[in-house]
C-alpha positions in Angstrom: -30.0 15.0 -18.8 -26.5 16.8 -19.2 -28.3 20.3 -19.5 -30.3 20.0 -16.6 -27.5 18.7 -14.6 -25.5 22.0 -15.5 -28.3 24.3 -15.2 -29.2 22.5 -11.7 -25.5 23.5 -10.8 -25.7 27.0 -12.5 -22.5 26.6 -14.8 -22.1 26.3 -18.2 -19.6 23.8 -19.8 -16.2 24.9 -21.0 -14.0 23.0 -23.1 -10.3 24.2 -23.5 -8.0 22.9 -26.0 -4.4 22.0 -24.2 -1.8 22.4 -27.1 -0.9 25.9 -27.9 -4.0 27.4 -25.7 -3.1 26.2 -21.9 0.6 24.8 -22.9 3.0 24.3 -25.4 5.1 21.1 -26.0 8.0 20.2 -28.1 10.0 16.8 -28.6 12.7 16.3 -27.0 14.6 15.3 -30.3 13.5 18.7 -31.8 15.5 20.4 -29.0 19.3 21.2 -29.8 21.6 20.2 -27.2 22.5 24.0 -26.0 18.9 24.3 -25.5 18.2 21.1 -23.5 21.0 22.5 -21.3 19.2 25.7 -20.8 16.2 24.1 -20.4 17.7 21.6 -17.9 18.7 24.7 -15.9 15.7 26.5 -15.7 13.9 23.1 -14.9 16.2 22.7 -11.7 15.5 26.4 -10.5 11.5 25.8 -10.9 11.7 22.4 -9.1 12.5 24.4 -6.1 9.0 26.1 -6.1 6.7 23.3 -7.4 3.7 26.0 -7.1 5.2 28.2 -9.4 6.5 25.7 -11.9 5.4 26.1 -15.8 8.3 23.9 -17.1 8.5 20.0 -17.5 10.0 17.3 -19.0 7.5 14.3 -20.0 10.6 12.0 -20.7 7.8 8.8 -21.0 6.3 10.8 -23.5 9.4 12.4 -25.0 8.2 15.9 -24.6 9.3 19.2 -23.0 6.0 21.1 -21.7 5.6 24.6 -20.7 2.3 25.8 -19.3 1.4 29.0 -20.9 1.5 32.4 -18.7 -1.7 32.5 -16.5 -2.9 29.1 -17.4 -3.6 28.0 -13.8 -5.2 31.3 -13.0 -7.4 31.1 -16.0 -8.5 27.6 -14.8 -9.0 28.7 -11.2 -11.0 31.6 -12.5 -13.3 29.7 -14.5 -13.9 27.0 -11.9 -16.9 28.5 -10.2 -18.8 29.5 -13.3 -17.7 26.2 -15.7 -17.5 22.6 -15.7 -14.0 22.6 -17.4 -12.9 20.0 -20.0 -9.7 19.7 -21.8 -9.4 18.5 -25.6 -6.2 17.6 -27.5 -5.2 15.6 -30.5 -3.0 13.8 -28.3 -3.6 10.2 -26.8 -5.8 9.6 -23.8 -2.4 8.7 -21.6 -1.0 12.5 -22.8 -4.1 14.2 -21.7 -4.5 12.6 -18.3 -0.3 13.3 -17.7 -0.7 17.0 -18.7 -4.0 17.5 -16.8 -2.3 16.4 -13.7 0.2 19.6 -14.3 -2.7 21.7 -14.7 -4.5 20.6 -11.9 -2.3 18.9 -9.0 
């Protein structure tokens, strides 16, 4: 049934791993105070231009997350040819939050 639906839409299914493919995340506790200050300065600059933003502090997940260069462009380019799915070893809540960062 799934194959027929995809054939009818003229698309293939593409599953992309989130971590280390589309983005990188690091625990807040693994970042030094000096690094945190630098990241917060970058975050403040990026928040002024939300469409180009690539750095996020997911405080409820205790993570700094940075989209890989070209991640959004890759997804946009694949959208017409593929039904896109994401995979992660993280939990469902993490996947849902990160999906929002990639496709607001």
